[in-house]
C-alpha positions as CSV (number, residue, x, y, z in Angstrom):
1,M,-0.1,0.0,-0.3
2,K,0.9,3.1,-0.9
3,P,0.2,6.6,1.2
4,I,-2.9,9.1,0.3
5,T,-1.0,11.7,-1.4
6,L,-3.1,14.7,-2.1
7,Q,-1.5,17.9,-3.9
8,L,-3.6,20.6,-4.3
9,K,-5.1,21.7,-8.7
10,K,-4.5,25.3,-8.0
11,R,-3.6,28.0,-6.0
12,L,-5.9,29.0,-3.5
13,K,-7.9,31.9,-2.5
14,Y,-9.7,31.2,0.2
15,R,-8.7,29.3,3.3
16,I,-9.9,25.6,3.9
17,D,-11.4,23.5,6.5
18,M,-9.0,20.3,7.0
19,S,-9.8,18.5,9.7
20,C,-11.8,15.9,7.5
21,L,-8.3,14.1,7.0
22,S,-8.8,12.5,10.7
23,T,-11.6,11.1,10.0
24,L,-10.8,9.3,7.1
25,S,-12.9,5.3,7.2
26,K,-10.8,2.3,6.1
27,N,-12.0,2.6,2.7
28,S,-9.0,5.3,0.8
29,S,-11.8,6.3,-2.0
30,S,-14.3,8.0,0.7
31,L,-11.7,10.8,1.2
32,A,-12.6,11.8,-2.7
33,S,-16.2,12.2,-2.1
34,K,-15.2,14.6,1.3
35,I,-17.2,17.9,1.4
36,I,-15.5,21.0,1.8
37,M,-16.3,24.4,2.0
38,Y,-14.5,27.0,-0.1
39,G,-15.1,30.7,-0.2
40,N,-19.3,30.1,0.2
41,K,-19.7,26.7,-1.9
42,Q,-19.3,23.5,-1.4
43,F,-16.4,21.3,-3.3
44,K,-15.6,17.6,-3.4
45,I,-12.1,17.5,-2.1
46,K,-10.9,15.8,-5.3
47,D,-12.2,18.7,-7.0
48,L,-9.4,20.8,-5.6
49,F,-6.4,18.2,-5.1
50,S,-5.5,15.4,-7.4
51,I,-5.3,12.3,-4.8
52,K,-3.1,9.1,-5.0
53,G,-2.5,6.4,-3.1
54,D,-4.7,4.2,-0.9
55,D,-2.8,3.9,2.5
56,V,-5.3,5.2,5.2
57,N,-3.3,5.6,8.1
58,N,-0.5,7.4,6.0
59,I,-1.7,10.7,4.4
60,V,1.5,13.5,3.0
61,I,0.1,16.5,1.2
62,K,2.5,18.5,-1.6
63,S,3.1,22.0,-1.6
64,S,1.0,22.9,0.9
65,V,-0.1,26.4,2.1
66,H,-0.9,28.8,4.6
67,L,-4.2,28.1,4.2
68,L,-4.7,24.6,5.1
69,D,-5.7,24.6,8.3
70,N,-6.8,22.1,10.9
71,I,-5.2,19.8,9.7
72,G,-4.9,16.6,12.2
73,K,-7.4,18.2,14.5
74,K,-8.1,15.4,16.9
75,L,-5.9,13.1,14.9
76,R,-6.1,9.8,16.3
77,D,-3.8,6.5,14.8
78,I,-2.8,8.6,12.0
79,N,0.6,9.6,10.4
80,I,0.7,12.9,8.2
81,T,3.3,14.2,6.5
82,V,3.4,18.0,5.0
83,Y,5.4,19.6,2.6
84,G,4.9,23.7,3.3
85,D,3.5,25.7,4.7
86,V,-0.1,25.1,6.8
87,G,-2.1,27.5,8.5
88,Y,-3.7,27.7,11.4
89,S,-4.4,25.2,14.8
90,L,-2.6,22.2,13.2
91,G,-2.8,19.5,15.4
92,E,-5.3,21.2,17.5
93,Q,-6.5,18.6,20.3
94,M,-4.7,16.0,18.6
95,I,-5.2,12.0,20.8
96,S,-2.3,10.0,19.0
97,G,-0.8,9.4,16.3
98,K,2.5,11.8,14.4
99,L,1.7,14.8,12.3
100,E,5.4,16.2,10.3
101,V,5.5,19.4,9.0
102,Y,8.3,20.3,6.5
103,G,7.9,24.0,6.4
104,N,6.0,26.7,9.1
105,T,2.6,27.1,10.9
106,L,0.5,29.6,11.6
107,D,-1.1,30.3,15.3
108,Y,-2.4,27.5,17.6
109,T,-0.5,25.0,16.9
110,A,-0.8,22.0,19.4
111,S,-3.6,23.7,21.4
112,G,-5.1,22.0,23.5
113,M,-3.0,18.7,22.4
114,K,-3.6,15.3,24.2
115,G,-1.1,12.6,22.9
116,G,0.8,11.8,19.9
117,S,4.1,13.7,18.3
118,I,4.6,16.9,15.9
119,F,7.3,17.7,14.8
120,I,7.7,20.9,13.3
121,Y,10.7,21.7,10.4
122,G,10.0,25.6,10.3
123,D,8.5,28.3,12.7
124,T,5.0,28.3,14.4
125,G,3.1,31.0,15.0
126,N,1.4,32.7,18.5
127,Y,-0.3,30.9,21.1
128,T,1.7,27.2,20.2
129,C,0.4,24.5,22.5
130,G,-2.0,27.8,24.0
131,K,-5.6,26.7,25.1
132,S,-7.8,25.4,22.7
133,N,-11.1,27.9,22.4
134,S,-13.2,24.3,24.3
135,L,-10.5,24.0,27.2
136,N,-9.1,25.5,29.9
137,E,-5.6,24.0,30.0
138,G,-2.9,23.6,27.2
139,M,-0.9,20.5,26.4
140,I,-2.2,17.7,27.9
141,D,-0.2,15.8,26.8
142,G,2.5,14.5,23.7
143,L,5.5,15.6,22.2
144,L,6.3,18.5,20.3
145,F,9.6,19.3,18.7
146,I,9.1,22.6,16.6
147,K,12.9,23.4,14.8
148,G,12.4,26.7,14.0
149,N,11.0,29.8,16.0
150,V,7.5,30.2,18.7
151,G,5.7,32.8,19.3
152,N,4.0,35.0,21.5
153,N,1.8,33.6,24.7
154,S,2.4,29.9,23.7
155,I,2.5,26.8,26.0
156,E,-0.3,28.4,28.1
157,R,-1.0,26.5,30.9
158,M,0.9,23.5,29.9
159,R,-0.7,19.7,31.8
160,R,2.2,17.3,30.7
161,G,3.3,16.3,28.1
162,N,7.4,17.2,26.3
163,I,8.5,20.5,24.1
164,I,11.6,20.9,22.4
165,I,12.4,24.1,20.8
166,E,15.5,24.9,18.6
167,G,14.9,28.5,17.4
168,N,14.2,31.5,19.9
169,I,10.4,31.5,21.9
170,G,8.8,35.0,22.6
171,D,6.9,36.5,24.9
172,Y,4.3,35.3,27.9
173,G,5.8,31.8,27.4
174,C,4.7,29.3,29.4
175,H,2.0,31.1,31.4
176,Q,0.4,29.8,34.2
177,M,2.3,26.3,33.3
178,I,0.9,23.7,35.6
179,S,3.8,20.6,34.7
180,G,5.3,19.0,31.6
181,T,9.3,19.8,30.5
182,V,10.6,22.1,27.9
183,M,13.7,22.4,26.6
184,I,14.6,25.9,24.6
185,K,17.5,26.0,22.7
186,G,17.6,29.9,21.5
187,K,16.7,32.8,23.2
188,I,14.3,33.7,25.6
189,G,11.3,36.2,25.2
190,K,9.9,39.0,28.2
191,F,7.7,37.9,30.8
192,F,8.7,34.6,30.7
193,A,7.4,31.5,33.0
194,E,4.7,34.6,34.7
195,E,2.7,32.6,37.4
196,I,4.2,28.8,36.8
197,K,3.1,26.4,39.2
198,R,5.5,23.2,38.6
199,G,7.4,21.4,35.2
200,S,11.0,21.5,34.3
201,I,12.3,23.7,31.9
202,F,16.0,23.7,30.2
203,T,17.2,26.9,29.4
204,K,20.8,29.0,28.6
205,D,19.3,32.0,30.1
206,K,20.4,32.7,33.5
207,N,18.0,35.5,33.7
208,L,15.0,33.0,34.5
209,V,17.2,31.6,37.4
210,K,17.7,34.8,39.4
211,N,15.3,33.9,42.2
212,Y,15.7,30.2,41.8
213,N,18.5,28.5,44.7
214,K,21.2,26.6,43.0
215,S,20.8,22.9,44.1
216,N,23.6,20.3,45.1
217,N,26.1,18.8,42.8
218,A,23.9,15.7,43.1
219,E,23.9,13.1,39.5
220,Y,20.5,13.5,38.2
221,N,19.8,9.9,36.7
222,F,16.1,11.1,35.5
223,T,17.9,13.5,33.1
224,S,20.3,10.9,31.6
225,F,17.2,9.2,30.7
226,F,14.9,11.7,29.6
227,I,17.6,13.4,26.8
228,K,18.4,10.0,25.2
229,E,15.1,8.9,25.2
230,I,13.9,12.0,23.7
231,S,17.6,12.0,21.4
232,K,15.8,9.0,19.8
233,I,12.9,9.8,19.4
234,I,13.3,12.9,17.6
235,S,16.1,11.0,16.0
236,K,18.6,14.1,17.5
237,N,21.2,14.0,19.5
238,L,20.2,17.4,22.0
239,F,23.5,17.9,22.5
240,I,23.1,17.7,26.7
241,N,25.1,15.6,29.4
242,N,24.3,15.7,33.0
243,N,27.8,17.8,33.3
244,S,26.7,20.1,31.4
245,L,23.9,21.1,33.7
246,V,22.8,23.1,36.9
247,R,19.9,22.3,38.7
248,Y,17.6,25.5,40.3
249,C,14.8,24.8,42.5
250,G,13.3,26.6,45.3
251,H,11.8,29.9,44.1
252,K,10.9,32.8,46.2
253,D,7.7,32.5,45.5
254,T,6.7,29.7,47.5
255,N,3.4,28.9,45.0
256,N,6.4,28.1,42.5
257,L,7.6,24.5,42.6
258,S,9.0,24.2,39.1
259,E,12.7,23.8,38.5
260,I,14.8,24.6,36.0
261,F,18.0,22.9,34.2
262,L,20.7,25.4,32.8
263,F,23.1,25.1,30.2
264,K,26.6,25.6,31.8
265,G,29.1,27.6,28.7
């Protein structure tokens, strides 16, 4: 079986809701006849996309553009690979499966994510891993890897899960974080981790540890295990070992039970 491959037949003027890809039946022929809105008219998917392949569990979108919204919304047990940019709400409330994007995404990426894995080899917009409209929490579980930069107001009220950001993150990141693990290789914007409750943050930004106490020099076995396992999943060496980390905890605000692992050098 070959992956179902979609490619736009024409240049778009209007946005398209692609959430229908998350609810495919076992019959690949049903995709072609699915109805989607384009502008103020209804079209079958086959009217706007060329469709090849028959594996409903593996979908490829070629030459994607930023007008394709809700790809992977509430996704369950399906793998979707996108070549090109995507629109709003990629992976919103995703439950399981895998999303890969070789391009950039707009706002609300992975909002309310509940599980599965998302790999983005580009930048994401504002409100990445933010609260979904119907939920009072942001990321509930899962893994998110972002090769590029992340916009403002991202990672709000994160409950669980793991986020790796190789680029920078904008202002108001990790607001009211409840738990989970966030690793940021690049620069961090203003007002980071305001009203944070718990969770672990890996960073090079020394400004974040000003109000924390430095921990002792004990070896952190769990960090070695965590970094090793995450490196396997993302197929990338995270350039970190215990000898390059200093742990800070015990914030002056007693309601803040978070910890920060600061990269040395």
